[in-house]
N, C-alpha and C positions, 0 to 999 in steps of 0.2 A: 506552670496552671499552661490550657491549652489555650490557642490563640483563636481570637475572632476575626479574623482578617480573614476577605475569600482570596480561595483558588483563580487568579486569573485564567484564563483557556483563552488562547488566541486564536479559532479557525474551527467552524461550524461542520467542521467533515467528520467521516465517520469516527476517528479516532477523539478528537475534541469534543464529541456527543456521547463516547463513551464512558471519558474523561467526567463530564458534566452528568449523566446519569449514575455514575458513580458516587460523587459526590453528595446527588441529591437524595441516595441511596441511603450512605451514612451518615445524613446529617451535616454533612462538612460544606459551610457558605462558599460559593461560587458566583464568579459572574463568566461568563460565555459572550468572545466578540468574533464579530463574521463580518469583513469587508464589502462584501456581498449586499443588495438591498435585500429588503425582506420580500420582493414579490417574487426575485428570483431564487430565494433560498430553499423553498421544496425543489426546483428543478436543476439546481448545482449540480455539477459534475457530470449530468446524466449522458451528455455526447461525447464523453470520454470511453477509448477504447477498448477498455476493459470493465465490466461491469459488475464481477465479481469479487469476492472474497472468502478468505480461509481462514478463520480466526479460531483457535482452539479453545475448546466449547467450556472450560474449565476459567479460562479469561472471564469471559460472558458471564456465566453464571456469577461469579466473583463479583461483576463491575454493575451487570442491573438488576433493576428490581424484578420480581420474581415472574410478574405479569409481563413482562416485555418476555424474558426468558420461553414463556411458554407459548409465545406469539412469533417466536423467531421463524417455527416452521412457514410462518407467512411469508417468511423473505428468502426461501430456497431459490437459487439461480436458474433453476431449469426444471420446468413440470415434468416429474417425473422422474426426475435426475437425482443421482445421489447425494442425500441430503447431510445425513451426518454419517463417519465412517465408525461405526461401532465394532469394526472388529480392530482401529487400532492399524491399520496398512495401505500401503498406497502400492501399486506397480509401477515399476522402473523399466523402460521401453526401452531397445537399444535399436538405434536406427539402421543398423546394416543387417538386421538378419531379422528385425521384427519380435523379438523374442522380450521375454519380460522376467524381471527378478523382483520377487518380493521385498518390499522395503516397510522397517517398523517405522510407524509412527511416533514423534513423543509423546503425543497427547490426542484422546478424542477432536476431532475438528469436525467443524458446521461452515458447509459449504454455501454463501450465499450472495446474491443480489445485492452491488452496493445500492442502487436507488429503494430497492423496497427497504433495505435495512436503513438506509438515512433516514427514508420518511418514518418508521418505527423508532430511532432514537431521536428523535425529535417530539417525541410524545410528552408533552408536560413541561417540554424546556424552554423557558424564554433565551433566545437570542438577541443579542442586540448586534443589529445591523448600521452597515454601511459603517464598519468603524475601520478603520485605516489607521493601523497602525504606524505611530512615528520615530518614538521617542521613549526608550526603556532603560530607567534610575534607578538604584538602590539609596534610599533614604532611609537611615536610622535605620527598624529592625521594620523594614517593608520594603517592598519592591512599586515600582510606579510605573505606570504602562498610559502614554498619551497618544490621544490620537488625531487626527485631520483635521477632525470638526472645534477643535481645542478642549476637549472634554477628554477625565484622565479617569483612571482608577487604582486605587493601592491596593496592595493586597498582599500575601504571605510568600506566595511563591508564583510564576508566570511559566508556562507551560504552553511551548509555541508547536501548536500542531495546525501549523499553516499550510502545510502543504509542500512537494518539492521545491516551489517557488518562494521559500518560508523568508518573510521581511525579520519575523524572530532570530532567523539565525544569522542575516546577512545583518542587523544588529550586534547580536552576539560577536560575529566575526568577521569584522569589517574590511580586515584583508581580503576577501574573497574566496571563491571555491577553490579548490585543487582542480588543475587540470585533467581533461579528459583522460592523455597520456596513461596518466598514474594507476588508473582504474584497472589497466589489462586488456579489459574485453569490449565489444562491438556489438550492437542489437539491432535489428530490426522488428518493427511490429507490423502486423497483417492483419490488418480483417477484412473476412469477404463472405459473401453468400453464396455457400456452394449448393448445388441440387442433391437434396437429399439421399439420392440414389447415389450421388457419389460418395456418401459418409454412412454408409453403411457399413461397412469391414472395420472403419476407425470406432465407432459406435460400439460396432460390439464386441473392441476389446476395452474398451470403457466406456461407459454411457453420459460420462461428464465431462472429463479433461483426464489426460495424460502429459508426463513427463518422460521426455524422450533425451538419450545421451550418443552419442557418438565418442568413444575414449580416443581414439588413435587420432581425432583431430581436436578433440575439447569442444566440438559445437553437442548444441542441448537445444532442445526444440519443448515449446511447453505448447498443447493444445485446450483451449475453454472453447468449450458448446454455451451459447445462452441464449433465453428467448428472446425473440423481435418486440421490439417496442409497440406498440399498437398503431402508433404514428409510423409507422416502416411501412414502405411500399413497396418493397422487397414479394415478390411474390407467393403464395402459401406453400409452393413444395421445393424450397430452400429452405437452409439452415444459416443462423449466424452463425460463424466460427471466428475464434481469433489465434494469431497465429504468434510466437516471441520466437525468434531463432536467435541465438546468441554464439560469437566464436571469440578465440584468443586475438588481442590485439598484440602482435609480438613479431622480430622480424624474424624471417625465415619459413614462416607460418605456410605449410602446403606449396614447400619449394616456393616462396615466394620471397623474395631480398626484401621488400618493405615491408613495412604491416598493413593490412588490410582492412581499410579504413568504409565507413558507411558511404556509397555515390552519394553523390548528388544529386543523381534522377532518376526519375520513377525508370526509367529504360537499364538505368544502372542496376538499380536497386533489386529491379525482377531479373536479371541477367546473373546477378551474383548471386541468387537466393537458388536460381536452377542449377548455377555450378554448383552449388554446396550442397544441393541433394540430390546429385549422380547418382551416385554410388549407393542413395540407400535401399531399402530392401520397401516393399508394396505391403501397408499402403499410403507409405510416408511419402517415396519417393513423388507417386501422380498429385497428390498433397501438393507439392509444392510447384511440381511439373506444369500442373492443371490447373493452377491460381488460376480464378477466374478476372478478367481484362481491367475489370471495375473496383477490384481490390483495392482498396486504404493502404498504401505502403508507405511506411516512414520510419528515420530514425528514433530509437526508442531513447529519451533523456538518459545519458551518462554522467552528466554533474554528481561529485563525490560528495556524500554527507562529512558532516564537523561531528565533532563529540557534541554531547548536549551538555558540555560545563565552558564557563569562561571569567579566567579571574577578575574581568571586571565587572563580574555581576555573583561573583561566588556561587552559593548553593541556593538564590534567589529566583533565578530563569535554566531552564531548560530547555528539550526539546523532545519530542516522541512524534510517533508513528513516521508519515513520508517526509516531514520536516528534518526529522532524524538520519533516515535512510530514503533518502533519492530516489533509487532504483530499487527494484526490487531484486534478488537473490539471486543466480543464477538461471534456475528455474524459476523466475517469476511468481512468487508466491508472495507479493507484496504485501500481504497484512500480517503474514504468518512471521516473518522478517521485522516487523515490529513488534509483536503481541506481546513478546518477553520485558520490552522494555517500558508498555502499559502494566504488567503484571507486576515489573516490577518499582514502578514509581507508585501504584495505587496503595504498595503496600507503606511509603513510607506519608501517603499523604495521611491515613490512618495515624499513623503517629505522631504525624505536624498538627494534628487538628484534637488529638486523643487527648486524656487525663493525662496530669502528671507534671511531670518536670519541663521546663522549657526547651523546646526542639532544638538542638544542636546545628544549625546551619553550616557552620564550617565543617563537623566533620562531613555530612552528606556532601558538601559541594567537593569535598575528596573522593569522597566514592563515586560522587559521578564523574571524575576525572576516571574512574577505573572501569566503570560498570556502564557507563550509559555513552 
């Protein structure tokens, strides 16, 4: 028979809200909890460096009610920019030559503003706010979540969608995160306001975002353009641009005996970026060499993720989104890297709460070990 216990969703970011909308669409009982208070919920995460997400359209169409799918155009990340990649491809640019190579997308994707998408996903969803998770336990045929206000919720499964600093992940894996050195890459994230005239050449290459690599050195550059917020104080003749630069963290790279780590100072970070871009072709070289002095530069989080399975909880607790993949892929597609697990888990939620025999959580736990 089907279970009537709700799916417990921890975290009301994009991933958590997609699960909530999917449950609502498929008539699966659910509860969604958020540690922030209700007043800050609509504004949550809008100050983050990256305000764009690239989700496979199939995942969103399967998860969201038809009305919200029709309204996705309201969430395009840049006015006049590329919203949906109808042709199923993108251009990969080479930093030393500025030449491009056509790459096939696995599926048609839609590029959205995270802030706008979150506002849309909150439609019709009741989020229980100011709920800080403190404890998870498996009791009989259920999972129990306990919060700092001494309230609790019992459900069929708990999905941690609470971001890269995931409380669910820490409870699942109390031994802690792996070290940064195990990941083998370092990243610097820069957000800057460039004069529109300086971005003209790059905008002609791609109106919205570019993925760039330098195969000889293993350096990658991911460039994203997005609209300025109405609260933005920068002049109208500037555009907001985000650059994610990554490089291998290993000995003897670029003739350096020791691995190249992120410098601790802004001056050191800017100097390293200029050094890495010295041999690049235009317009990529000037983008780094002439980076505005007030650019916000800082190391990107390099924490490693854990598997979405813990033997202590069997198949009753798992992770999704940035809780599962704290760091975007080497080219920066944070949402794309987590969409596979979202799609995979949604399939099991339908089985879990569908008609027929009782769901085999032991088998599901074994699948989590292999796939999530």
